[in-house]
N, C-alpha and C positions, 0 to 999 in steps of 0.2 A: 658090341658097340654098334650103334645105328650106322648104316651105310652113308657115307658123306654125300651131301646133296650139292648140286652145282649152285654157284652164286647167281642169284637173279636180282631184279630191281626191287623186289619186295623186301623192305627193311625188317620185317617181322620174322622172316625165315631164319633158321639157325645157321650160324657160320661155323666153320671148323678150322682150328689152328693146327700148327705143325704137331702139337702134342696129341691131337685127336679129340680133345675136349670140345664139346659144342660151346661156341662162344656166344655171349649175349648180343642183342641187337643194338642199334645206335644209342637208344635211350640209356640202356644199362652201361654202355661203354663209357659214358660220361662220369660214372661212379668210379673213383680211383681204386676203391677196394675190389670191385668187380674186375676192373681192368688188370690189377695186379694178379688176381686169381687166374686170369687167362693169358698172362704173359704180355699184356699190352702196355708199352712204356710211354712215359711222358704225357699222360693224359692231364690236361690242365696247364701244362707248361707251354703249350702252343699259344699263338696269338688268338684273340677271341674269334676271329673269322675262320680259324682253321680247325679241322677235326679229321680223325682217321678211324678206320675200322678194319681189323685184321681178318683176312680170309684164309681159305685153305691153301696149304703149301704141300706139295707132293714130294716126299723123299725119294730120290732116285738112287738105288743101290749101285755102288761102284762107279758113280759118275765122276768123270775126270774134272780137273779144275776148269777146263774148257773143252767143249765138244763142238767143233765147227767143221763143216764140210769144206772141201777145197773150193767148191763153187761159191759157197757163202763167203769164205774168206776173200776170194778174188773180188766178189761184188763189193764187199766192204772196203777193200783197199782201193778199188776203182772210185767208189763214191767219195772217200776221204781225200784221195789224191786229186780228183776233179775239183773238189772244193778248195783245195790248197794250190791249185794251179800247177801241179806236178812237183813242186819243190817248196811249198810253203809260201806262195806268192799272194795269197789272200783272195784270189779270184775264184769264181765258181764255174762249174761246167756241167752240162747234161747232154744226153744223147751222144752224137758223134764227137762233139767237142769234149765231153766227159771221158769217153773212151780214149781219145787222143791224149788227154791229160794223164789218164791212168797209165797209158803206154810210156809216156815220158817219165812218169814217176818210177815205173819198173826199171827203165833204162838207167835212171839216176841212181837207184839203189844198187844196181849191178855194177856201177862204176866204182864203188868203194873197193879199193885194191885188196887183194888176198892177204898182203902182209899186215893189213889192219884187221880184216875179218878173222884171220887165223892166228892172231897174236895171242899166245897162251897166257901171258901175264895180264894182258888187257881183258881177255875173256874171264880169267879168274877173278879179277877185280869186279867185273860186271856181275858175276854170279853172287857177289855179296849183297846185291840189291834184290828186292822181291822179284821172283821169276815171272810173275804175271803182270808186271809193270814194264812197258817198253819205253825206255828212256832214249832209245836210238843213239846209243853212245858211239857205235862204230861210225855211223854217218856223221855225228857231231865232230868226232876227232878228225875225220877226213875233210869236212867242210872248213873247219878252223885252220887246218894245215894248208889246204889249197888256197885259202883266202889270204894267207900270209899274215895272220893276226898275231898281235903280241899281248893284248889285254882284253879278256873276254868277260863280259858282265852276264851273270846268271840271274834270272828272275823267276820266282816260283810263287804259286798260290800258297796260302797258309797250310793246306793239307799235304803239300809236298816238301815243305821246308825241312822236314826231318831227314830228307835225302840230300840236302844241298851240300853238306860238307863232303860226303862220299863222292858225289859227282864232281865237285870242285877238285878234289884230290886226283881223280882219274884224269880229268882234262889237263891239269897241270903236269902230270907225269907223262901222259902218252901223247898229248898235243904240244907239249913244251910251251905253254903259255901261262901268263899270270891271270888269275881269275878274281872277280869281285862278286860277292853274293849280295844282291840288292834285297835288303830286309824290310823295306817299306811294304805295307799291306797291299796285296794284289787281289782285288775282288773278282775280276773277270777279264775277258778278252779286251775290254776297253781300257785296261790299266797298263798296257804296254808302255814302259817308261824309257823310250829311246832318248828322250831329252836328258834325263839324269845320267844315263849311261854315257852319253857323249860328254857331258860336263865333267864326268869322273875320268875322262881320258880313255874310255874303252873304245876299241875299234871293231867290236863284234858283240852282238847281244843274242843270247839264247833264252827264249821265253817258253816256259813249260806249262802244260796243262790247259791251254786254250787254243782255239782255232785262229785263223788268220784274219781277224776282224780289221786290223790295220795292215794294208798290203805292204809287203817288204820294199816295194819300189817307192814308197812314200815316207819311209822312216829315215832318220838322220844318220844311221850307220848300217852296216851290213848286219843281217840278223837271220835267225833260224827259229821257226816254230816247231816245238816238239809236243805233239798232242798228248803223249803218255797214254797210249792205248792200253786199257786194262782188260786182261782176259778174265772171263767169269765162267761159271758153270752154266753154259748155255742150255744144256739138255734139261737141267732142273727148271730153268725158266720156261722152256717149251712145254714140259709136262705139267707145270703148274698152270699155265694158261689153258692147256687142253682140258684140264680138270675143272677149271672155274668158269669157262665160257661155253655156250652152246655152239655146236658145229655150224659153220656158215656165218658166224658173227663178223661184223665189219669193224676191224680194229685199226687204230692208228698208233704207231710206235714212235716215241720221242725219247731223247736222253741228252746228256751233255756229250761233248766230243770224245771223252774217254771211252764211251761205250758204243761208238758208231759201228764198230765191227760186230759187236754183239747184236745190235739191231738187225743188221743185214743177215747174220747167221740165224737169228730167231725167225725172221721173215721166211728165209729159205726152208726152214724146218717146219713151217706151219702152213705152207701153201695148199696142202691137201685138206686142211681143217677150217681155216678162216680166210676171209678176204682182208689181207693185211696191207696197209699203206704206210709208207714212211714219208710223211709230208716234208716240205721244204719251204722255208722263208728265206729266199735268196737275199743276200749273198751267203747265208749260212750253209753248212753242209746238210745233206738230206737227214732229216730226223733231229738235227741239232736245235736246241732251244736255249735262249738266254733268259735271264731274269726280266728283261725288258722287251724281248722279241720272240714271238711264237707264231706259227702258221695258224690260219683259220681252217677248221675242218668242215667237211660237207658230208652229210649222210653217214655218220659213224655211230656205232653202238657203244663204243668205249674208247677212251684214251688210255694208253698204257705207257707209263714212264718208268724207265730203268735207271736207277740211281739212288744214292742215299740223300736224305734231306728233302725238303719241300720247296726251297726257294725257286728253283727253275720250274718245277712242276706248277707252282702257283701262277706263273706267267701264262702257261698253256690253259690253265683252268679259267683265268680271267678272260682270255681270248676266246674261250669256248665254253661259256657258262652252262649250256644245256647238255653237254656231253659228259656222261659219267666218267670220273677219273680214277685210275688205279695206279699204285706204285709198287714196283718190285725192287726191293733192296738187295743188290747182288752180294752184299757182305753178310747180312744176317739171314738172307733167303726168306724174308718175310714179305708176303704179298698182301696189300691192304687197299681198301677203298678210301679215297681221300675226299674231303669236303672243304668248301670255301664259301664263306658268307658274302656272296656278291652284292646282295642288297645293302648290307651294312657298309661295305666299302663304297658303294655308289652314294649312299646318304652322306658319308663323311666327306667325300670329294666334292659333291655338289654344295655342301655347306661351306667348304673352303673357297670354292669359286664364287659363291654369292657374297661372301665377306670381302673377297678381293676386288669385286666390282666397285666397292666404295673407296678404294685406295687412291690417294692423290700422289703417292710416291712409291715406286716399285724398286726393290733391290734385285739386280740381276747377278746371280751367282754363276761364275764360270769355274767349273771343276778343274783343278790342276793335278789331280791324281792320274798320272799316266796320260792317256789320250781321252779321258772322260769328257772334258770340256770341248766344245766345238765352236770356234769363232763364227762360222757361217750361220749357225743356228742363233747365236747370241746377237749378231747384227740384224738378222731378220726380226727377232723379237724386239730389239731396240727400236727399229724403224716403226714397227706396228704400235708400240707404246707411245712413241713420239707423235704419230699420226692421231692418236687418241688424246693428245695433250696431257699425257701423264709423265711426270718427272721420273727420271731413272738414275740410279747409282750402280755402278758395276763393282762387284767384289770378287776377288780371286781367292778360292779356298780349296785345299786338298781334302779336308774333312769337314762335313757340315753337321753341326750339332746344336741343340737348342740354346745352351748358355752362350755360345758364340754369337748367334744371331740376335739374342736378346740385348746385346750391347749396342746395337744400332737402333736406338729408340725412335729416330725420326723416319724409319722405314715402315710403311703401312702393310705391305705385302711383299712376298718374295717369289721369284721364279728361279729354279735351279736347273742349269744345264750340266748335269753330272750323271745322276742315276734316277730315272723316273720312279723306281721302286722306293726310293728314300721318301718321296712325298706320299706315295700310295700306302706304304707300310707304317711310316712313322710320322706322317704329317700332323697327327693330333697331338704329338709331343711338343710342338712348337707354339709359341705364344701368338704368332701371327701366321696368316695363311702362307703355306709353302707349296707353290704350284709347280706342276710340270709344264713344259712348253705347250703341250696340247691343251692343258687346262687353262693356261693363260690366253690362248686363242679363243677358247670358249667364253672366258670372261670378257674378252674384247669383241665378242659377237662376230668373230671371223669364221667360225665353224660352229655347227650345232653340236650339242651334247650327244654322244654316241651311247646308245643303250648297251651295246657290246663295247666295253672299254678297249680302245686300241692298244695292243701290245706289239707295236711295230717300229720301235725307235730306230733300229738299224736295218729295217726291211727296205728294199728298193721300191716296193709298191706301198709305201707309207701314206697315211691319210693326207698329210699336208707338209708344208715347207719348214716345219719346226723339228724336223728329223734330219740327221746328217746325210743320208743317202737319197733323199727326195730329189727329183730332177731340178726343182726350183732352187735348191741350195747347192747345186753342182757348181764347180768353178766356172766363172764367166757369167753367172746369173745371180751374183751376190749383191745384196744391198750395199751401197757404198758407205764407208764411215761418215760420221757427221760432217767433218771438215771437207771431205771429198765431195759430199752431196752439195754443200754450200758452194764450193768452187765450181762444180759442174753446173749448178743452177745459174751462177753469175756468168759463166762462159756462154751458156745458152741464151741468156738475155742479151749479152753483147753481140752474139752472132745474129740474133733476131733483129736487133737495132741496125746493124751494119747492112743486113740484107734488105730491110725496109728502106734504108736511105738509098741504096743502089737501085732498087726497083720499086718506085712509088706505086706502080699499078698493082703490085702484088697484094695490097691490102684489100682490093676489091674482088680478088679471086675467091671462089667458094672454098670453104675450109673442108678438111678431111672429116668424115663422120667420126664421132667419138666412139671409142671401143668400150 
């Protein structure tokens, strides 16, 4: 067999799969028959803008489920704990603050009493769950007990629901509480449903599988975030990257929160081979990306995503269209080059914006799935539309789909404050334009179209005040509701009239320069 070649930018060079067969180039991969011959799945089932190409994967003999050094594990724990504010607070930290948060997190973990850590019956029950999934059940039992809770709500993303009953049984038996499994769909960290948990009489909420996007000091009840850190074969990842990239390559590692530890471990194991950066879009954890929020990269040869699926990766690809993107699936151990048709997406979104500029009536959709909707963003959009003399109607929806919006025949265009990717990925399925808050501001000429589409919905350094964490939409700087604005305006006029009557000479004073 020909000696495997390293992967380079030239799409015509041969690729090598785990089986050792030379794989076809991108043109041939689009052929389902050729794809099947080389073990490449789901060709043609992806969205038109998506494509992938499988690369060389190096089998590592005798590799353990996970191989992480103590230093790498400590670094990963420090990064995750800093982002969680030590105990799942939702705040982020770096430098000295991050180390302090990590120390607080270590102390917090050590506070779990020995009678819980060494409870043989509890440990036996935990061993029934996958050993490489960390559900932090010792800590959860202790937190629930010390909080004096009676009714605990459990919220899982779809991929973890299969473990819900087992975890519920463990908590009921060992924490002596009643549990509720919240079965509504949970798409991401924005779907924390503390409102429903409170309405159901819960006094504690455990949210699994996502980071602390909604800080625990702002939720309606006590809660705990469990990231569900997943151990992977880190050595296989390291060897695969060493095989496929030239020494000295500048790489950026990103993932979902489940693989934050693996990112740190891989970085530690590759410092002698590559220049590896784990970027951060604060307030997210280092390396963490969401479907709507990804960091911008500078001077990178490649973006490497660790995780299954493409949804989160596509966010980073949209945010960094000139950086080649790769995906390592830790379950199948397949390493692939990923493609995204940025130009097609831009054409579709520009067409939707152009159509919306003719609208005389806008529908404002406030998402009610967990914490997706943001009233601050809605009020900001409402004010800007009113300034443009455009009529608005507000609609609350937990799920947004074409047949539902088609019932509102008098709405000319929509803007949804729920998930930006709903418009980007599925906007063409709707009969009328369905814009994101950013796109609505482009339509209103409040901001210019960005050739690098902003994936910054939850970032602190977002482009404009149509995002939840932008300084202009922080508490105290919010546009007042319509009635409040009218009342404030009337009060201002009354104060002005009273002042003029009391000081007639004031009218001749020079006015303040306009801002």
